[in-house]
C-alpha positions, 0 to 999 in steps of 0.5 A: 160188444160194449155191454161185454166190456162194461160187464167185464170191467164191472166184474174186475172192479168187483173182484178187486173190491173184494180183495181190497176189502178182505185185505183191509180186515183186521187180523185176528188171533188163531191157535197158530198165533201161539201154538208151539211158540216160545212164551215170549214169541207167542206173547209178542205175536198176540200183542201185535194183533191186540194193537191192530185190533185196538186201532189208532183210536183205542187208547185204553186198549193200546195202553193195555197192550203197552202194560203187558209189554212193559210188565212182561219184560219188554219195557221199551215197546211198552214205553213207546206205546205210552209215549205215542198215546201221550204225544197225541190228543188224549184224555186225562184217564190215559195218563192215569192208566199209564201211571197205574202201570208205572206203580204196578212196575214199582216205578213210583217216581214215574207214577207220582207226577202223573197221578198228581196231575190227574187229581189236579185235573179231576178234583171231583173224582173221589175214587181217584183220590182214594186210589192215589192215596192208597198208592201214597200209603203203599210208598210210606207217605201216610200223611199225604195218603190220609189227606187224599183219603179225606178228600175222597170221602168229602166227595163220595163216602158210599163207594165200596171200591174207594173204601176197599182201596183205602183199607187195602193200602193199610194192609199192603194190598195194591188197588185193583181196577 
């Protein structure tokens, strides 16, 4: 009798464990996530899943979802993600990535202090100096841009991405990551 009870208990715990394990799995997008939905509804459904896939520790992935919200017309949702990332322990590159979103959105007043802070904390990032310099040039501040370009070249002068950022800015082309 006790063997039967033990076996039944083991079976119950096994089935319960499977249910918990299944429930704990991350949800994944399927065609039903976006088929026959209005574009904004499809995007929101996909972004909810993207954030779940990113988890709490995937700051770059969370910033990526925040970027889509922010630039896609859902600024409050995007800003909330940025604020959450910045409120916790984060890398300087997180601020840099968020500054890029603000620059892309045409919000230089929000991007500039974040870029400047990143450069101060990363004085050996030649590519960063070149990209931020490009943003300055695109904002019409050629003197600061060229000072940052000079610093970039003093750090690294053989990186095609840096050179492309610099060249593009003179032609009105925004840096691309």
